[in-house]
C-alpha positions as a Markdown table, in Angstrom:
| # | Residue | x | y | z |
|---|---|---|---|---|
| 1 | Unk | 0.0 | 0.0 | 0.0 |
| 2 | Unk | 1.6 | 3.3 | -1.0 |
| 3 | Unk | 2.3 | 5.8 | 1.8 |
| 4 | Unk | 2.7 | 9.2 | 0.3 |
| 5 | Unk | 3.1 | 12.4 | 2.2 |
| 6 | Unk | -0.2 | 14.3 | 2.7 |
| 7 | Unk | -0.5 | 18.0 | 2.3 |
| 8 | Unk | -2.9 | 19.5 | 4.8 |
| 9 | Unk | -4.9 | 22.5 | 3.8 |
| 10 | Unk | -5.9 | 24.7 | 6.7 |
| 11 | Unk | -6.4 | 28.3 | 5.5 |
| 12 | Unk | -9.7 | 29.5 | 4.2 |
| 13 | Unk | -10.3 | 31.5 | 1.0 |
| 14 | Unk | -13.8 | 32.8 | 0.4 |
| 15 | Unk | -15.0 | 32.8 | -3.2 |
| 16 | Unk | -17.5 | 35.2 | -4.7 |
| 17 | Unk | -21.1 | 34.0 | -5.0 |
| 18 | Unk | -22.0 | 32.3 | -8.3 |
| 19 | Unk | -25.3 | 31.8 | -10.0 |
| 20 | Unk | -27.2 | 28.9 | -8.6 |
| 21 | Unk | -25.2 | 28.7 | -5.4 |
| 22 | Unk | -21.8 | 29.6 | -3.9 |
| 23 | Unk | -18.6 | 27.6 | -3.4 |
| 24 | Unk | -16.8 | 27.8 | -0.1 |
| 25 | Unk | -13.2 | 26.6 | -0.3 |
| 26 | Unk | -10.2 | 25.9 | 1.7 |
| 27 | Unk | -6.8 | 25.9 | 0.2 |
| 28 | Unk | -3.5 | 25.9 | 2.1 |
| 29 | Unk | 0.1 | 25.1 | 2.4 |
| 30 | Unk | 2.3 | 22.5 | 3.9 |
| 31 | Unk | 1.6 | 21.6 | 7.5 |
| 32 | Unk | 3.7 | 20.0 | 10.2 |
| 33 | Unk | 1.2 | 17.2 | 10.2 |
| 34 | Unk | 1.5 | 16.8 | 6.4 |
| 35 | Unk | 2.8 | 13.3 | 6.8 |
| 36 | Unk | 2.7 | 10.4 | 9.2 |
| 37 | Unk | 5.5 | 8.5 | 7.7 |
| 38 | Unk | 6.0 | 4.9 | 8.8 |
| 39 | Unk | 9.0 | 4.2 | 11.0 |
| 40 | Unk | 11.8 | 2.7 | 9.0 |
| 41 | Unk | 11.7 | -1.1 | 8.9 |
| 42 | Unk | 14.4 | -2.5 | 11.3 |
| 43 | Unk | 14.8 | -5.6 | 9.0 |
| 44 | Unk | 15.3 | -3.4 | 5.9 |
| 45 | Unk | 17.9 | -1.2 | 7.7 |
| 46 | Unk | 19.7 | -4.3 | 9.0 |
| 47 | Unk | 19.8 | -5.9 | 5.6 |
| 48 | Unk | 21.2 | -2.7 | 4.1 |
| 49 | Unk | 24.0 | -2.6 | 6.7 |
| 50 | Unk | 24.9 | -6.2 | 6.1 |
| 51 | Unk | 25.0 | -5.7 | 2.3 |
| 52 | Unk | 27.3 | -2.7 | 2.8 |
| 53 | Unk | 29.5 | -4.6 | 5.2 |
| 54 | Unk | 29.8 | -7.5 | 2.8 |
| 55 | Unk | 30.6 | -5.2 | -0.1 |
| 56 | Unk | 33.3 | -3.6 | 1.9 |
| 57 | Unk | 35.0 | -6.8 | 2.7 |
| 58 | Unk | 34.6 | -8.2 | -0.8 |
| 59 | Unk | 36.4 | -5.1 | -2.0 |
| 60 | Unk | 39.2 | -5.6 | 0.6 |
| 61 | Unk | 39.6 | -9.3 | -0.4 |
| 62 | Unk | 39.6 | -8.4 | -4.1 |
| 63 | Unk | 42.4 | -5.9 | -3.6 |
| 64 | Unk | 44.4 | -8.3 | -1.5 |
| 65 | Unk | 44.1 | -11.0 | -4.1 |
| 66 | Unk | 45.2 | -8.7 | -6.9 |
| 67 | Unk | 48.2 | -7.5 | -4.9 |
| 68 | Unk | 49.2 | -11.1 | -4.2 |
| 69 | Unk | 48.8 | -12.2 | -7.8 |
| 70 | Unk | 50.9 | -9.2 | -8.9 |
| 71 | Unk | 53.7 | -9.9 | -6.4 |
| 72 | Unk | 53.6 | -13.7 | -5.8 |
| 73 | Unk | 51.8 | -15.2 | -8.7 |
| 74 | Unk | 48.8 | -17.6 | -8.7 |
| 75 | Unk | 50.4 | -20.1 | -6.3 |
| 76 | Unk | 48.9 | -20.4 | -2.8 |
| 77 | Unk | 46.0 | -18.1 | -3.6 |
| 78 | Unk | 44.4 | -19.2 | -0.3 |
| 79 | Unk | 46.8 | -17.0 | 1.6 |
| 80 | Unk | 45.3 | -13.6 | 0.8 |
| 81 | Unk | 41.9 | -15.1 | 1.3 |
| 82 | Unk | 42.9 | -16.3 | 4.8 |
| 83 | Unk | 44.6 | -12.9 | 5.7 |
| 84 | Unk | 41.6 | -10.8 | 4.8 |
| 85 | Unk | 39.0 | -13.4 | 5.8 |
| 86 | Unk | 40.4 | -13.7 | 9.3 |
| 87 | Unk | 40.3 | -9.9 | 9.7 |
| 88 | Unk | 36.8 | -9.9 | 8.4 |
| 89 | Unk | 35.6 | -12.6 | 10.7 |
| 90 | Unk | 37.1 | -11.1 | 13.9 |
| 91 | Unk | 36.1 | -7.5 | 13.0 |
| 92 | Unk | 32.5 | -8.6 | 12.2 |
| 93 | Unk | 32.2 | -10.3 | 15.6 |
| 94 | Unk | 33.7 | -7.4 | 17.5 |
| 95 | Unk | 31.9 | -4.6 | 15.7 |
| 96 | Unk | 28.6 | -6.5 | 15.8 |
| 97 | Unk | 29.0 | -6.7 | 19.6 |
| 98 | Unk | 29.8 | -3.0 | 19.7 |
| 99 | Unk | 26.7 | -2.2 | 17.5 |
| 100 | Unk | 24.5 | -4.0 | 20.0 |
| 101 | Unk | 26.2 | -2.5 | 23.0 |
| 102 | Unk | 26.0 | 1.1 | 21.8 |
| 103 | Unk | 22.2 | 0.9 | 22.0 |
| 104 | Unk | 22.6 | 1.3 | 25.8 |
| 105 | Unk | 24.1 | 4.7 | 25.2 |
| 106 | Unk | 21.3 | 6.1 | 23.0 |
| 107 | Unk | 20.3 | 8.5 | 25.8 |
| 108 | Unk | 23.7 | 10.1 | 25.4 |
| 109 | Unk | 23.2 | 11.0 | 21.7 |
| 110 | Unk | 22.5 | 14.6 | 22.6 |
| 111 | Unk | 26.0 | 14.7 | 24.2 |
| 112 | Unk | 28.4 | 13.7 | 21.4 |
| 113 | Unk | 31.6 | 14.1 | 23.4 |
| 114 | Unk | 30.2 | 11.9 | 26.2 |
| 115 | Unk | 28.9 | 9.4 | 23.7 |
| 116 | Unk | 32.2 | 9.0 | 21.9 |
| 117 | Unk | 34.1 | 8.8 | 25.2 |
| 118 | Unk | 31.8 | 5.9 | 26.2 |
| 119 | Unk | 32.6 | 4.0 | 23.0 |
| 120 | Unk | 36.4 | 4.8 | 22.8 |
| 121 | Unk | 37.0 | 3.5 | 26.3 |
| 122 | Unk | 36.8 | 0.0 | 24.9 |
| 123 | Unk | 39.5 | 0.7 | 22.3 |
| 124 | Unk | 42.6 | -0.1 | 24.4 |
| 125 | Unk | 41.1 | -3.6 | 25.1 |
| 126 | Unk | 39.6 | -4.3 | 21.6 |
| 127 | Unk | 42.6 | -3.3 | 19.5 |
| 128 | Unk | 45.2 | -5.8 | 21.0 |
| 129 | Unk | 42.4 | -8.4 | 21.3 |
| 130 | Unk | 41.7 | -8.0 | 17.5 |
| 131 | Unk | 45.3 | -8.5 | 16.7 |
| 132 | Unk | 45.6 | -11.6 | 18.9 |
| 133 | Unk | 42.5 | -13.2 | 17.5 |
| 134 | Unk | 43.4 | -12.5 | 13.9 |
| 135 | Unk | 46.9 | -13.8 | 14.1 |
| 136 | Unk | 45.8 | -16.8 | 16.2 |
| 137 | Unk | 43.5 | -17.8 | 13.3 |
| 138 | Unk | 46.2 | -17.4 | 10.7 |
| 139 | Unk | 48.8 | -19.3 | 12.7 |
| 140 | Unk | 46.2 | -22.1 | 13.3 |
| 141 | Unk | 45.3 | -22.5 | 9.7 |
| 142 | Unk | 48.9 | -22.5 | 8.6 |
| 143 | Unk | 49.7 | -25.1 | 11.2 |
| 144 | Unk | 46.9 | -27.3 | 10.0 |
| 145 | Unk | 48.4 | -27.1 | 6.5 |
| 146 | Unk | 51.8 | -28.0 | 7.8 |
| 147 | Unk | 53.3 | -24.6 | 7.1 |
| 148 | Unk | 54.6 | -21.7 | 9.2 |
| 149 | Unk | 53.1 | -18.2 | 9.1 |
| 150 | Unk | 55.9 | -15.7 | 8.7 |
| 151 | Unk | 55.3 | -12.1 | 9.6 |
| 152 | Unk | 57.1 | -9.0 | 10.9 |
| 153 | Unk | 58.3 | -8.9 | 14.5 |
| 154 | Unk | 55.4 | -8.7 | 17.0 |
| 155 | Unk | 56.2 | -5.1 | 18.0 |
| 156 | Unk | 55.8 | -3.9 | 14.4 |
| 157 | Unk | 52.7 | -6.1 | 14.0 |
| 158 | Unk | 51.0 | -4.7 | 17.1 |
| 159 | Unk | 51.9 | -1.1 | 16.2 |
| 160 | Unk | 50.6 | -1.4 | 12.6 |
| 161 | Unk | 47.5 | -3.5 | 13.3 |
| 162 | Unk | 46.4 | -1.6 | 16.4 |
| 163 | Unk | 46.8 | 1.7 | 14.5 |
| 164 | Unk | 44.8 | 0.4 | 11.6 |
| 165 | Unk | 42.1 | -1.1 | 13.9 |
| 166 | Unk | 41.9 | 2.2 | 15.9 |
| 167 | Unk | 41.3 | 4.3 | 12.8 |
| 168 | Unk | 38.7 | 1.9 | 11.6 |
| 169 | Unk | 37.0 | 1.8 | 15.0 |
| 170 | Unk | 36.8 | 5.6 | 15.2 |
| 171 | Unk | 35.3 | 5.7 | 11.7 |
| 172 | Unk | 32.8 | 2.9 | 12.6 |
| 173 | Unk | 31.8 | 4.8 | 15.8 |
| 174 | Unk | 31.2 | 7.9 | 13.8 |
| 175 | Unk | 28.9 | 6.0 | 11.4 |
| 176 | Unk | 27.0 | 4.4 | 14.3 |
| 177 | Unk | 26.6 | 7.8 | 15.9 |
| 178 | Unk | 25.2 | 9.3 | 12.7 |
| 179 | Unk | 22.8 | 6.4 | 12.1 |
| 180 | Unk | 21.5 | 6.3 | 15.7 |
| 181 | Unk | 21.1 | 10.1 | 15.8 |
| 182 | Unk | 19.1 | 10.0 | 12.5 |
| 183 | Unk | 16.9 | 7.2 | 13.8 |
| 184 | Unk | 16.3 | 9.0 | 17.1 |
| 185 | Unk | 15.4 | 12.2 | 15.3 |
| 186 | Unk | 13.0 | 10.3 | 13.0 |
| 187 | Unk | 11.3 | 8.7 | 16.0 |
| 188 | Unk | 11.0 | 12.0 | 17.8 |
| 189 | Unk | 9.5 | 13.6 | 14.7 |
| 190 | Unk | 6.9 | 10.8 | 14.4 |
| 191 | Unk | 6.0 | 11.1 | 18.1 |
| 192 | Unk | 5.6 | 14.8 | 17.7 |
| 193 | Unk | 3.4 | 14.4 | 14.7 |
| 194 | Unk | 1.2 | 11.9 | 16.5 |
| 195 | Unk | 0.9 | 14.2 | 19.5 |
| 196 | Unk | 0.0 | 17.2 | 17.4 |
| 197 | Unk | -2.6 | 15.2 | 15.5 |
| 198 | Unk | -4.1 | 13.9 | 18.7 |
| 199 | Unk | -4.1 | 17.4 | 20.1 |
| 200 | Unk | -5.8 | 18.8 | 17.0 |
| 201 | Unk | -8.5 | 16.1 | 17.2 |
| 202 | Unk | -9.1 | 16.8 | 20.8 |
| 203 | Unk | -9.4 | 20.6 | 20.2 |
| 204 | Unk | -12.0 | 20.1 | 17.4 |
| 205 | Unk | -14.0 | 17.4 | 19.3 |
| 206 | Unk | -16.0 | 19.7 | 21.7 |
| 207 | Unk | -17.2 | 22.0 | 18.9 |
| 208 | Unk | -18.1 | 19.1 | 16.6 |
| 209 | Unk | -19.8 | 17.1 | 19.4 |
| 210 | Unk | -21.9 | 20.1 | 20.3 |
| 211 | Unk | -23.2 | 20.6 | 16.8 |
| 212 | Unk | -23.6 | 16.8 | 16.2 |
| 213 | Unk | -25.7 | 16.2 | 19.3 |
| 214 | Unk | -27.9 | 19.2 | 18.7 |
| 215 | Unk | -28.5 | 18.0 | 15.2 |
| 216 | Unk | -29.4 | 14.5 | 16.3 |
| 217 | Unk | -31.6 | 15.7 | 19.1 |
| 218 | Unk | -33.6 | 17.9 | 16.6 |
| 219 | Unk | -34.1 | 14.8 | 14.4 |
| 220 | Unk | -35.1 | 12.3 | 17.1 |
| 221 | Unk | -38.9 | 13.1 | 17.2 |
| 222 | Unk | -39.6 | 14.1 | 13.5 |
| 223 | Unk | -37.1 | 11.8 | 11.7 |
| 224 | Unk | -36.1 | 8.9 | 14.0 |
| 225 | Unk | -34.6 | 6.9 | 11.2 |
| 226 | Unk | -32.4 | 9.8 | 10.3 |
| 227 | Unk | -31.4 | 10.3 | 13.9 |
| 228 | Unk | -30.5 | 6.6 | 14.2 |
| 229 | Unk | -28.3 | 6.7 | 11.1 |
| 230 | Unk | -26.6 | 9.9 | 12.4 |
| 231 | Unk | -25.9 | 8.3 | 15.7 |
| 232 | Unk | -24.3 | 5.3 | 14.0 |
| 233 | Unk | -22.1 | 7.6 | 12.0 |
| 234 | Unk | -21.2 | 9.6 | 15.0 |
| 235 | Unk | -20.2 | 6.5 | 16.8 |
| 236 | Unk | -17.9 | 5.5 | 14.0 |
| 237 | Unk | -16.2 | 9.0 | 14.2 |
| 238 | Unk | -15.8 | 8.7 | 17.9 |
| 239 | Unk | -14.4 | 5.2 | 17.6 |
| 240 | Unk | -11.8 | 6.5 | 15.1 |
| 241 | Unk | -10.9 | 9.2 | 17.5 |
| 242 | Unk | -10.3 | 6.8 | 20.4 |
| 243 | Unk | -8.3 | 4.4 | 18.1 |
| 244 | Unk | -5.8 | 7.1 | 17.0 |
| 245 | Unk | -3.0 | 5.7 | 19.1 |
| 246 | Unk | -3.5 | 2.2 | 17.8 |
| 247 | Unk | -4.3 | 3.1 | 14.2 |
| 248 | Unk | -2.7 | 6.5 | 13.4 |
| 249 | Unk | -3.2 | 6.2 | 9.7 |
| 250 | Unk | -5.6 | 4.7 | 7.2 |
| 251 | Unk | -6.3 | 4.8 | 3.4 |
| 252 | Unk | -7.9 | 7.9 | 2.0 |
| 253 | Unk | -10.9 | 5.8 | 1.0 |
| 254 | Unk | -11.4 | 4.8 | 4.7 |
| 255 | Unk | -11.0 | 8.4 | 5.7 |
| 256 | Unk | -13.6 | 9.5 | 3.2 |
| 257 | Unk | -16.1 | 7.1 | 4.7 |
| 258 | Unk | -15.5 | 8.8 | 8.1 |
| 259 | Unk | -15.8 | 12.2 | 6.4 |
| 260 | Unk | -19.1 | 11.0 | 4.8 |
| 261 | Unk | -20.5 | 10.4 | 8.3 |
| 262 | Unk | -19.4 | 13.8 | 9.5 |
| 263 | Unk | -20.8 | 15.4 | 6.3 |
| 264 | Unk | -24.1 | 13.6 | 6.7 |
| 265 | Unk | -24.5 | 15.1 | 10.2 |
| 266 | Unk | -23.6 | 18.6 | 9.1 |
| 267 | Unk | -25.8 | 18.5 | 5.9 |
| 268 | Unk | -28.7 | 17.4 | 8.1 |
| 269 | Unk | -28.0 | 20.4 | 10.4 |
| 270 | Unk | -28.0 | 22.9 | 7.5 |
| 271 | Unk | -30.8 | 21.1 | 5.6 |
| 272 | Unk | -30.9 | 22.2 | 1.9 |
| 273 | Unk | -28.3 | 25.0 | 2.3 |
| 274 | Unk | -25.2 | 22.8 | 1.5 |
| 275 | Unk | -24.2 | 20.2 | -0.9 |
| 276 | Unk | -20.9 | 18.2 | -0.7 |
| 277 | Unk | -19.1 | 16.7 | -3.8 |
| 278 | Unk | -16.2 | 14.3 | -3.4 |
| 279 | Unk | -13.7 | 14.2 | -6.3 |
| 280 | Unk | -11.1 | 11.5 | -5.5 |
| 281 | Unk | -9.9 | 9.0 | -8.1 |
| 282 | Unk | -8.9 | 5.4 | -7.1 |
| 283 | Unk | -5.1 | 6.1 | -7.0 |
| 284 | Unk | -5.6 | 8.9 | -4.5 |
| 285 | Unk | -8.0 | 6.8 | -2.4 |
| 286 | Unk | -5.4 | 4.0 | -2.0 |
| 287 | Unk | -2.9 | 6.4 | -0.4 |
| 288 | Unk | -2.5 | 6.4 | 3.4 |
| 289 | Unk | -3.2 | 9.5 | 5.4 |
| 290 | Unk | -3.3 | 10.4 | 9.1 |
| 291 | Unk | -6.6 | 9.2 | 10.6 |
| 292 | Unk | -9.1 | 12.1 | 10.9 |
| 293 | Unk | -6.8 | 14.4 | 9.0 |
| 294 | Unk | -9.5 | 15.4 | 6.4 |
| 295 | Unk | -12.4 | 15.9 | 8.8 |
| 296 | Unk | -10.9 | 19.2 | 10.4 |
| 297 | Unk | -10.6 | 20.6 | 6.9 |
| 298 | Unk | -14.2 | 19.9 | 6.2 |
| 299 | Unk | -15.2 | 21.3 | 9.6 |
| 300 | Unk | -13.3 | 24.5 | 8.8 |
| 301 | Unk | -15.2 | 24.8 | 5.5 |
| 302 | Unk | -18.6 | 24.4 | 7.3 |
| 303 | Unk | -17.6 | 26.8 | 10.0 |
| 304 | Unk | -16.1 | 29.6 | 7.8 |
| 305 | Unk | -18.1 | 29.0 | 4.6 |
| 306 | Unk | -21.5 | 27.5 | 5.3 |
| 307 | Unk | -22.3 | 28.9 | 8.8 |
| 308 | Unk | -21.6 | 32.5 | 7.7 |
| 309 | Unk | -23.9 | 32.5 | 4.7 |
| 310 | Unk | -27.6 | 31.9 | 4.2 |
| 311 | Unk | -27.1 | 31.2 | 0.5 |
| 312 | Unk | -26.9 | 27.7 | -1.0 |
| 313 | Unk | -23.3 | 26.5 | -0.7 |
| 314 | Unk | -21.4 | 23.7 | -2.5 |
| 315 | Unk | -18.4 | 22.2 | -1.0 |
| 316 | Unk | -15.9 | 20.1 | -3.1 |
| 317 | Unk | -13.5 | 17.8 | -1.4 |
| 318 | Unk | -10.8 | 17.1 | -4.0 |
| 319 | Unk | -7.8 | 14.7 | -3.7 |
| 320 | Unk | -5.0 | 14.3 | -6.3 |
| 321 | Unk | -1.9 | 12.2 | -6.2 |
| 322 | Unk | 1.3 | 13.4 | -7.8 |
| 323 | Unk | 4.2 | 11.0 | -7.4 |
| 324 | Unk | 4.8 | 10.4 | -3.7 |
| 325 | Unk | 2.6 | 13.3 | -2.6 |
| 326 | Unk | -1.1 | 13.6 | -2.0 |
| 327 | Unk | -2.9 | 16.9 | -2.1 |
| 328 | Unk | -6.2 | 17.1 | -0.4 |
| 329 | Unk | -8.2 | 20.3 | -0.5 |
| 330 | Unk | -11.8 | 21.4 | 0.4 |
């Protein structure tokens, strides 16, 4: 199901009267609640990181093999594979552990110096441990093959490998910090949008409830069937309001069904003074929007257009999809 951004229209623009009736419109600009984007999929993000990590080590192994072929020839081609493969295996285990452990420090993301200090404190332990594990694997494989793994003196090995690991670890920490900060900001934005949407709904609810109950009360004696239908539609609206936290978004088609219930209540209130026309093609109806995002727009149109005029008024609710965006206007 597509999930485009939704452009909320909140400002009113009165149009001059036309023959046979008058149109009251609302047209506006981008709103902070214009989208209720879904949170990024953890599985998708994890798969992306695994692919990037695999591509990095594939590149490292390819370069090592090419250097070996150029210097040593095709004999013993397993050696560069072992050298880089052992580094890949140990680095993956260590940095995978670090990735999991850094989640405990997410509350420090707003303090970058403190966050990096918490990560770098492990470096004096991890760097020599990395060198020891990698060279233990290499010596072990060579021994199994009946050969001896010759390398530079241990002092040079430790200096070179620890320096290389330290630079890589700092770079990895910076990437983790950026990714976790971006994720935290995205989650905060979604929580803010949900809170703003809930607040908007709660602010509109008393005004709407007052009008709806008055309309239903007026129809109970003379038109009981109409009153019963309006009560059912009002219940659907209230149910959607209470379910906002569990179901913050829905398709535009589902939203229009809720809007139809609201419009039926308001049209009954204003009798023959108002007519509502909905212009929303199928591709727009399939898009997801914040639940009860359209109803406040229609309420504004009734409040600022219909209530202030005694002339017949036509309201048009129009929705159009353009790429990954959905424009809704009344």
